[in-house]
N, C-alpha and C positions, 0 to 999 in steps of 0.2 A: 280424694284431690281436687282442690279449687279448680274451677275453669278457668282458662287463661284466655286474655283477648289481646289479638294484636291489631294495631291501627295505623292506617296509613293514609296521609294528608295529601292531596294533590297538587298540583300547581296550576295558577290561572290569573296571577296578578291581583288587581284589586278585588275579584270575585272570591280570592280566598278568606277576605274578611268573613264569608259565611260560615268558615270553618269553626269560630268561636260559640255559636249557639250548640252546635253538634259536641264541641268539646264539653259543654257545661252538661250535655245529658249524664256522661260519666260522673261528674261531680254530685249531681242531684240522684243518681241511683245508687252513691257510694261504693261505685268500682273504679279501679284504675287498669288501663291497660299495662301488660308487662312488656309491651315493646312499642315504639312508634316508630316509622319511617317516614319523611318529609321530602318533598320536591319543591323548590323555588318559594314560594309564599307557604306553602306546607311546611316547609323547612323552618321558616321564620316562627310560625305559630307552634309546629312541632317542638321547636327549642326551648320556647317559653314553658310549654306544658309539661315536657318531659324534666324540665328544672325543677319542677315543683311548685308553679305559679298557677293558681287556681285559674280557671276559665272565666270566672266573675273578673278576676283582677286583670286577665289579659283584655277583657271586653272594655273594661274601663280605661285602661291606658290605651287602648286604639280610640274611643271615642274622643278621649283629650288630646291624643295627637291629632286626630283627622277630623274632629269636630267643624272647623274651618280652616282657610288658609291662613288665617292670622295666627291661630293655634299652632298649626303646623311651623309656621316659620318661629312662633316663639319657642317651640321646643327645640327646634334646630340650633337657634341661636344659644339657648341655654345649655344644651348638651354639648355643643361645639365649643362653648365659651366665646360664641360670636365670631368665630374662624368658619365662615361659611364656604371660603375657597379651598379649604381643606377636603370638602366633601367632592369638590369637582376637579378633574384633572385637566388642565388646560395644557395644550400641545400645538406647537406649529406644526408637527411632523405627522399628526394622526387625529382623527376626530376627538372633540371634546367629549368626555365621558364621565359618568358618574361613579366615584371612587366605592365598589361594591362592599368593601369591607367596613369603611366609615358609614354607609349607608345603613348595613345590618346593624352596628353600634347605635345608631340613633334610632332604629327602629324597634329594637328588641328592649323589652322592660327592664328594669333594675332586677338584679337577682338571679339572672340565668346563669348557668354553671359555666366555669371557665373553659373546661375541655369537656369534649362529648361524653367521655368516659367516667365523668363526674356527675354526669345527670342521674336524678332520682329514679327515673324509668328509663330502661336500656333504650338507645337513640340511634339511629342512622339516617344519612343524608345521602342523597344519590344527586351526583352532577353526571355531565358529559365530557368526555375527553376530546375535545375539538379535531385534533391530529390523530388521534386513536381510533375515532369513529365509533366509541362504545361507552356504556355507562360505567361510572365509578362510583362505588358505594365508600361512603366515608364513616368509619364508626370510631375514629378516635383522633386525638389532634383538637387545637384552638376551634372550639364551638362556633364563634363568630366567623371565622376564615371559612369554615365549611358551609354555613349558610349563604355567606357572600358567593361562593362558589356556584351553589345551587341555584340563586338567583340572577347569574351573570347573563345579561342579553347582549349579544354582539352588536357593537357601535353604539349602546346606550349605556349600560351597566358593565364596568370592568371588574374582574375579579383577580386576585392575586394568582401568580403561578403557585401550585401546590405540587409537592413531590417531583418538580421538573415538569409538570402537565399544565397545559393551557385549559382550564376547565371553564365551561358555560352551563347554561340553564341545564336543569337536571329533567325537565318535563320535555327537552328535545329528543330524549330516547326511552323514558320511562316516566310519563306524565301522573301516573296514580301507582306508586312501587310497592303493591300489597304483599308481591311476593316475598318481600324483605323482612317480614314479620310473621309468616306463616310456620308452623311447626305441626307435627302429629298431635291431635286433639284440642288444637287451639282454636277458637271463634277469630275469624279474620275480618275486622271491618274496614270498609276503604270509601274515602268521601272524594269525589269527583266535582271539582269546581272549575272544570276546564270551560263549560259553557259552548255557546256557538258563535259564528259572527254576529255582530251586533245589527238587529234588522229594523233600519229606521225609515223605510220606504224609499230612501234615495241611494244613488249612486254612492258607495262608500268612497271615502278618499283615501289618500295613501296609508296612514294610519292604520284605518279599521282593515283596509285590504290585506295588510301585513300581518297584522294580529289575526285577524280571520283565516287567512291562510294557514297559518301556524295552528291556530285551535282545530281546523278540520284534520290535519296530519295528528294533532294529539288524540283527538277522538277515535281516530281510526287504530292507533296504536293500543291505546286502552280496549278497545272493543276486541282485538286480536289477543291482547293479554287474557282477558276474560274468558275468551272461547277457550284456551289452552288450560287455564286454571281457575276456575271463578271464586272470587271470596265469598264468604258466607252472607255478608250484608255489604250492599254497593248502594250508597246514597249519592243522588244527583239533584241538588238544589236547582231550581230555575232560575238561571242567572245570564240567559242571553239577552236580556235587556239592558245589561249593564256592560259597557267599555272597560277594556281591560285596564286602563287606566283613570276608572272613576273612583277613586279613593276618598275623595271627599262626600261619597254618597254613603256614608258608612252607616246610617242608621237604615237606608232601605237594605243594604246587604246583609246586614244583621237580620232584619226581618226575612229576607228571603232564607237564610239559613234556619231561622226558628220554624218556618213552614215546614221544615222536616224532622222537627225534634220528635215528634209524636211518633212519627214511621219509624225512626230509631229505637225509640223506646220500646216500641212494640216487638220490634224483631229482636232486640236484644232479650228482652223477657221471655220470648218465644223460646229461643236457643238455649238460655240459662235454664229454663224449666225441662227442657228435654235431656 
């Protein structure tokens, strides 16, 4: 019987771009995970890869969209037919927020599955039930809505209600959801792109404090999860030099992921040989 591999892609905002070179490892070795779980930007990357889009094509799409601010603006206008205001929910009664579903539609490359169950690789997304104080695992229904729910940041990115639940960022309850791809005899690979608070030698501003505090919480959640049931391979690229919103540092973020490719290949080779 062939060895199965489960892959978990964690959340980390812009740092999640580092997932792409590690997805390339599977293509380069000619192996595919049998199941992928994704959180936040890990859900975005996982949705594309599970849909059958190669890591190389995901890389190319990401560079084209985020190479610079002009390219990003051009992509938004082309994809939204110039209706930029459709992306933002303006309201006099609540803070202005980005529409999470439209953001996911703009960020995902062409060719993603319409529904989660249509993915070529089994795929699950996790989100957080805001009022239920719990993790929610989404394994069916519209893929874009699930990704939007997993990426929702309170006060910044708004996700739709799903099954009458107010869902927010899955990383709030499970930053690296490797237990959702585990099975007897299966090799479990987890990629953690949380990083840590951005260290620039200065007193952090409000945004860096807010994101940094969240990152500390998520690092501790992941650490406790690994103590309970460690995955076979745990990859943590060095990403603390990047801020959560450094999306336009796409080439540097890709390079940070590339630095861990050999590590992942060695670990996979060793376990597959065993």
